[in-house]
N, C-alpha and C positions, 0 to 999 in steps of 0.2 A: 498413896496418894497420886493426885492426876488423871489423866483419862487412860482407861486401856484401850492401846490402839492396835495391839498385837493380837487381834481374834480370828481366829480361822472361818474362812467361808466358803464353800463348795457350792458352784452351779454349773449344771450340765443342764445345756437346753437340745432336746431332738425336736427332729422336724421332719415330718414325713411328708412327701411330695408326691403326686400321682399326675398326667396331663395327657391328654390326647386331641389332636387336633385333624382333622381330614377336610381336602378340598378335593371338589369336582366342577369343573368346567363343560359346561354346555349349551352350546350355540353363544349366544348374547352373554352368559349367568356363569358367573365362576361363584360357586358358595362353598361357605367356609364353616363348619361348626368344630365343637371342644369341649373340655369340659379341664379343669384341674380342682383338684382336692388336696387340703394340706392341713393336716393332723401335729397340732405342737405341742410341745411340752417342755415348761419350763418347771425344771428342778434345782431348788434350791435347799440347802445344809448349812445352817449359821448357829450352830452351837455358842458363838461370841457373847456380846453382851459386855457388859462390866462388871466381871467377876468382884471385883474390890468395891464397889462403889462409886460415887462423887460426892464429895461433902464441901459445902461452902459455909465460909464464917464471914461475916461481913463486919462487924464489929459493933453489931445493936444488940447483941445479948451484953454485951460489957460496958458500953458505954453508960453513962449517968443520964442522959437524956435519949436513950432509944435511937441516938443518929447514926445509920452508917454512914461507912463511907470512909473513916478513917483509918489507916492499914494498921497503925496502930492498936487501935482497938480490935482491928479483926485478929491480928494476934494474938491480944488476948483471949479471943473468945475462941482461938485453936487452941491455946496452953490449957484454958481449964476446958478443953474439949465442948464448947458450946455451940452448936451445929446450928446454922439458920435453915439451910437446909441440907436435901439430901438424895439421891435416888439412887436405886439399882437396877440397873436393865436385865430381865430374866433373858435367856436364851430362847432363840427359837426354835419351836421343834420342827423338820423336815415338813415341805411341801414341794407337792406336787400339781401345779398350774394346768388344767388342760382346755382346749378347743380346738373347734376343726371351721375352714373353712372351705366354700367350695364356688365354685366359679363355672358356669354354661354359657355359651354363646353360638350365634349361626349370626352370617352376614352374608349378604348377597349384594356382590358388585357386578350390577348392573350395565351393560355397554349400551347405549341406547345409543348414540350416532357414534361417528369418529374424532369428535369434539367433546361428546358429554356420557360421563361414566356416573353412576347412582350407586352408593353407597348405602345398604339398608340395612339393617341388622339391630338388634337385640341382645343383651347382655343381663344375667339373672346371679346375683353374690349373694351369698348365704353366709352368716357369720354365726357360729352356738356360741352362747353366755360360757362364760368361764367358768370351769368347775373344778376344786380341791380332789387328788386321788385320794388323801386320808379324811375327806370334810371338814376340815379344822378351818372354816371358813364362815365367817358371819356377818350381816349388815342389819344397819337399824332401817326397818321400813316406817317411813315417816309420815304414812295415812293413818295405820293401824297404832303407830307407836310401840312395834313390840320387834324383840330383839328375833331375827330369825336366824336359827343355826340350822346350815348344810345337814339333811337327814335323820335333824330330829324335830323339826317344828315346820319346815319347808323342805323343798327338793334342794337335790344337789346342786342346783343352779342358783336356790335359794330365790325363786320364785320369778327370776328375771326371765323374759319372753325374748328370742331371739326375733327380729324382725323379717319377716319371710315375703315381702314386698321389694326387694329390693331389684327391680328393672332398669334397666337402663338405656336407653334407643339408642339408635346412631345412623344419623341421616348426615 
């Protein structure tokens, strides 16, 4: 009886990052360029769930007029084993979410005069769609009405495309 709160959950996040920046000053220009690459892994093991299940007795089944809410009738339902609702949470399989982030930039600090410096630049960002290491991943495609399952009838990213035009100017 009651809620199972003593479940075991383990989450291990791995984030690998590499970056590089180069600065060169020539005359009135200081040019900076660089990149940053991140590979993210979010690993979750949650065998928990609610192994005993959760049962609700609301008194509706033993009441004469099927009126729920009376605690005496709820106890009557319990003593007779008349469950109004029940649920059993299944353990989750281990999951490993993966994605990659990339950022590139170039910037020119141009000292036009003693009192005026222009900062001009551009940055590009790419974030890959999330994938699962063991392909236990699905989503409903609302256009086709189909359930897409990774590596069965869809790509590992469930046919989600990453935006490849994420340019940000700097002025």
